[in-house]
NUPA-800670 format. One record per atom (N, C-alpha, C, O, CB): x, y, z. Coordinates in steps of 0.1 Angstrom, whole numbers, padded with zeros to 4 digits, always signed. Each point is the difference from the previous one (the first is absolute). Glycine has a CB too. Example, Ala and Ser with C-alpha at 12.3 -4.5 7.8 and 13.67 -1.06 7.14 Angstrom:
2
+0132-0057+0078 -0009+0012+0000 +0009+0012+0000 +0010+0000+0007 -0029-0012+0005 +0015+0023-0019 +0009+0011+0000 -0008+0011+0008 +0005+0011+0001 +0007-0017-0023 
***
This chain:
81
+0500+0105-0222 -0002-0002+0014 -0011-0011+0001 -0010+0001-0007 +0018+0023+0013 -0006-0033+0003 -0010-0010+0002 -0011+0006+0009 +0001+0010+0006 +0016-0028-0008 -0028+0011+0001 -0012+0004+0008 +0003+0001+0015 -0005+0008+0007 -0010-0018-0025 +0023+0000+0023 +0003+0000+0014 +0009+0012+0004 -0002+0006+0010 +0001-0031-0011 +0010+0029-0008 +0009+0011+0003 -0009+0013+0000 +0003+0009+0008 +0017-0021-0019 -0029+0013+0001 -0009+0011+0000 -0008+0002+0013 -0001+0011+0006 -0001-0013-0031 -0003-0010+0030 -0008+0000+0013 +0009+0005+0011 -0004+0008+0009 -0010-0027-0017 +0026+0014+0008 +0010+0004+0011 +0003+0015-0001 +0001+0006+0011 +0009-0030-0011 -0008+0029-0012 +0003+0014-0002 -0012+0008+0005 +0001+0011+0007 +0014-0016-0027 -0027+0001+0016 -0013+0007+0004 -0001+0000+0015 -0003+0010+0006 -0008-0016-0028 +0013-0005+0028 -0001-0002+0015 +0011+0009+0007 -0003+0007+0010 -0006-0030-0013 +0021+0023-0002 +0010+0008+0005 -0003+0015-0001 +0002+0007+0010 +0015-0025-0016 -0022+0022-0005 -0004+0014-0002 -0011+0004+0009 +0000+0011+0006 +0007-0012-0030 -0017-0008+0026 -0011+0003+0009 +0005+0001+0014 -0005+0009+0007 -0011-0022-0022 +0025+0005+0019 +0005+0001+0014 +0008+0013+0002 -0001+0007+0010 +0003-0031-0009 +0006+0028-0012 +0007+0013+0001 -0009+0012+0001 +0002+0009+0007 +0016-0020-0020 -0029+0010+0004 -0010+0011+0001 -0007+0001+0013 -0002+0011+0005 -0001-0014-0030 +0000-0008+0031 -0006-0001+0013 +0009+0006+0011 -0004+0007+0008 -0010-0027-0016 +0027+0016+0007 +0009+0005+0010 +0002+0015-0001 +0001+0007+0010 +0011-0029-0011 -0011+0027-0012 +0001+0015-0002 -0012+0007+0005 +0001+0011+0006 +0014-0015-0026 -0027-0002+0018 -0013+0006+0004 +0000+0001+0016 -0004+0010+0005 -0008-0018-0026 +0016-0003+0027 +0001+0000+0015 +0010+0011+0005 -0003+0007+0010 -0003-0032-0010 +0017+0025-0007 +0010+0010+0004 -0005+0014-0001 +0002+0009+0008 +0016-0025-0015 -0025+0019-0005 -0006+0013-0002 -0010+0003+0011 -0001+0012+0005 +0005-0014-0030 -0012-0007+0029 -0010+0002+0010 +0006+0003+0013 -0006+0007+0009 -0009-0022-0021 +0027+0010+0015 +0007+0004+0012 +0007+0013-0001 +0000+0008+0010 +0003-0032-0005 +0003+0027-0016 +0009+0012-0002 -0009+0013-0001 +0004+0010+0005 +0014-0025-0015 -0028+0014+0002 -0008+0012-0003 -0005+0007+0012 +0001+0012+0001 -0007-0022-0023 -0001+0002+0031 -0004+0007+0013 +0011+0007+0007 -0002+0011+0006 -0017-0028-0004 +0031+0011-0001 +0011+0006+0007 +0004+0012-0007 +0003+0010+0006 +0005-0032+0001 -0007+0022-0021 +0003+0012-0007 -0010+0011+0002 +0004+0012+0002 +0007-0026-0019 -0024+0011+0018 -0010+0010+0003 +0002+0006+0013 -0001+0012+0002 -0015-0025-0016 +0019+0005+0024 +0003+0005+0014 +0012+0009+0000 +0000+0010+0006 -0010-0031+0004 +0021+0017-0017 +0012+0008-0001 -0003+0013-0007 +0005+0011+0005 +0009-0031-0006 -0023+0020-0009 -0003+0013-0007 -0008+0009+0009 +0002+0012+0001 -0002-0024-0022 -0009+0006+0029 -0008+0008+0010 +0010+0006+0010 -0002+0012+0004 -0018-0027-0007 +0030+0007+0008 +0009+0006+0010 +0009+0011-0006 +0002+0010+0006 -0002-0033+0005 +0004+0021-0024 +0007+0011-0007 -0008+0012-0001 +0005+0011+0003 +0008-0028-0015 -0026+0016+0008 -0009+0011-0001 -0001+0007+0013 +0000+0013+0001 -0012-0024-0019 +0010+0004+0029 -0001+0006+0014 +0013+0007+0003 -0001+0011+0006 -0015-0029+0001 +0027+0012-0010 +0013+0007+0004 +0002+0013-0008 +0004+0010+0005 +0006-0033+0000 -0014+0022-0018 +0000+0013-0008 -0009+0010+0005 +0004+0012+0001 +0002-0025-0021 -0018+0009+0024 -0010+0010+0006 +0006+0006+0013 -0001+0012+0002 -0018-0025-0012 +0025+0004+0018 +0005+0005+0013 +0012+0010-0003 +0001+0010+0007 -0008-0032+0005 +0015+0018-0022 +0011+0009-0003 -0004+0014-0005 +0005+0010+0004 +0008-0031-0010 -0024+0021-0002 -0005+0013-0005 -0006+0008+0012 +0002+0012+0000 -0007-0023-0023 -0002+0004+0032 -0006+0007+0011 +0011+0005+0009 -0001+0012+0005 -0019-0026-0006 +0031+0007+0003 +0011+0004+0008 +0007+0012-0006 +0003+0010+0007 +0000-0033+0001 -0002+0023-0021 +0007+0012-0007 -0009+0012+0001 +0005+0011+0003 +0006-0027-0019 -0024+0014+0015 -0009+0012+0002 +0001+0005+0014 +0000+0013+0002 -0016-0022-0019 +0017+0000+0027 +0001+0005+0014 +0013+0007+0002 +0000+0011+0006 -0014-0030+0001 +0025+0014-0013 +0013+0007+0001 -0001+0014-0007 +0005+0009+0006 +0007-0032-0005 -0018+0023-0013 -0001+0013-0007 -0008+0010+0008 +0004+0012+0001 -0003-0024-0023 -0012+0007+0028 -0008+0009+0008 +0007+0005+0012 +0000+0012+0004 -0020-0024-0011 +0028+0003+0014 +0008+0004+0012 +0011+0009-0004 +0002+0010+0007 -0008-0032+0003 +0012+0020-0022 +0011+0009-0004 -0006+0014-0003 +0006+0010+0003 +0006-0030-0013 -0024+0020+0004 -0006+0013-0002 -0003+0008+0013 +0002+0012+0001 -0012-0021-0023 +0005+0001+0032 -0003+0006+0013 +0013+0005+0006 +0000+0011+0006 -0019-0026-0003 +0030+0008-0004 +0012+0004+0006 +0005+0013-0007 +0005+0009+0006 +0001-0033+0000 -0007+0024-0020 +0004+0012-0007 -0008+0013+0005 +0005+0011+0001 +0001-0026-0021 -0019+0013+0021 -0009+0011+0005 +0005+0005+0014 +0000+0012+0002 -0019-0022-0015 +0022+0000+0022 +0004+0004+0013 +0013+0007+0000 +0002+0010+0007 -0014-0029+0002 +0021+0015-0018 +0013+0007-0001 -0002+0014-0005 +0007+0009+0005 +0005-0031-0010 -0020+0024-0005 -0003+0013-0005 -0006+0009+0011 +0004+0012+0001 -0007-0021-0025 -0006+0004+0031 -0007+0007+0011 +0011+0004+0010 +0000+0011+0005 -0022-0023-0009 +0030+0003+0008 +0011+0002+0009 +0009+0011-0005 +0004+0009+0008 -0005-0032+0000 +0004+0023-0021 +0009+0011-0005 -0007+0013+0000 +0006+0010+0004 +0004-0027-0019 -0023+0018+0013 -0008+0012+0001 +0001+0006+0014 +0002+0011+0002 -0017-0019-0021 +0012-0002+0028 +0001+0004+0015 +0013+0005+0004 +0002+0011+0007 -0020-0027-0002 +0029+0010-0010 +0013+0004+0003 +0003+0014-0006 +0006+0008+0007 +0001-0033-0006 -0011+0027-0013 +0003+0013-0006 -0008+0011+0008 +0005+0011+0002 -0002-0022-0025 -0015+0008+0026 -0008+0009+0008 +0007+0004+0013 +0000+0011+0004 -0021-0021-0014 +0025-0001+0017 +0007+0003+0013 +0013+0007-0002 +0004+0009+0008 -0014-0029+0001 +0017+0017-0020 +0013+0007-0003 -0003+0015-0002 +0007+0009+0004 +0003-0030-0014 -0021+0024+0002 -0004+0014-0002 -0003+0007+0013 +0004+0012+0001 -0013-0019-0024 +0002+0000+0032 -0003+0007+0012 +0012+0003+0008 +0002+0011+0006 -0024-0024-0005 +0031+0003-0001 +0013+0002+0008 +0008+0012-0007 +0006+0008+0007 -0006-0033+0000 +0001+0025-0020 +0007+0010-0007 -0006+0014+0002 +0007+0010+0001 +0000-0027-0018 -0020+0018+0018 -0007+0013+0002 +0004+0005+0014 +0001+0012+0002 -0020-0018-0017 +0020-0003+0024 +0003+0004+0014 +0014+0005+0002 +0004+0008+0009 -0021-0024-0001 +0026+0012-0017 +0014+0004+0001 +0002+0013-0007 +0011+0005+0000 -0003-0028+0000 
***
């Protein structure tokens, strides 16, 4: 390879490296922001699941209490008959 070809190759490589560095500087902050958004969505999803689980447990408790009350009332009615 001639000296001129080597210079051109070095210049070309330097431009490519510079372009890739610029691209990385643009892409990495976007990826960081996307990762933050994903983390927030996962956190929200976990909190929503906890809320649903808590609500489901409350509903189960109320159903059991209603069944107890119903049995109590049925016993009262049966005693009167």
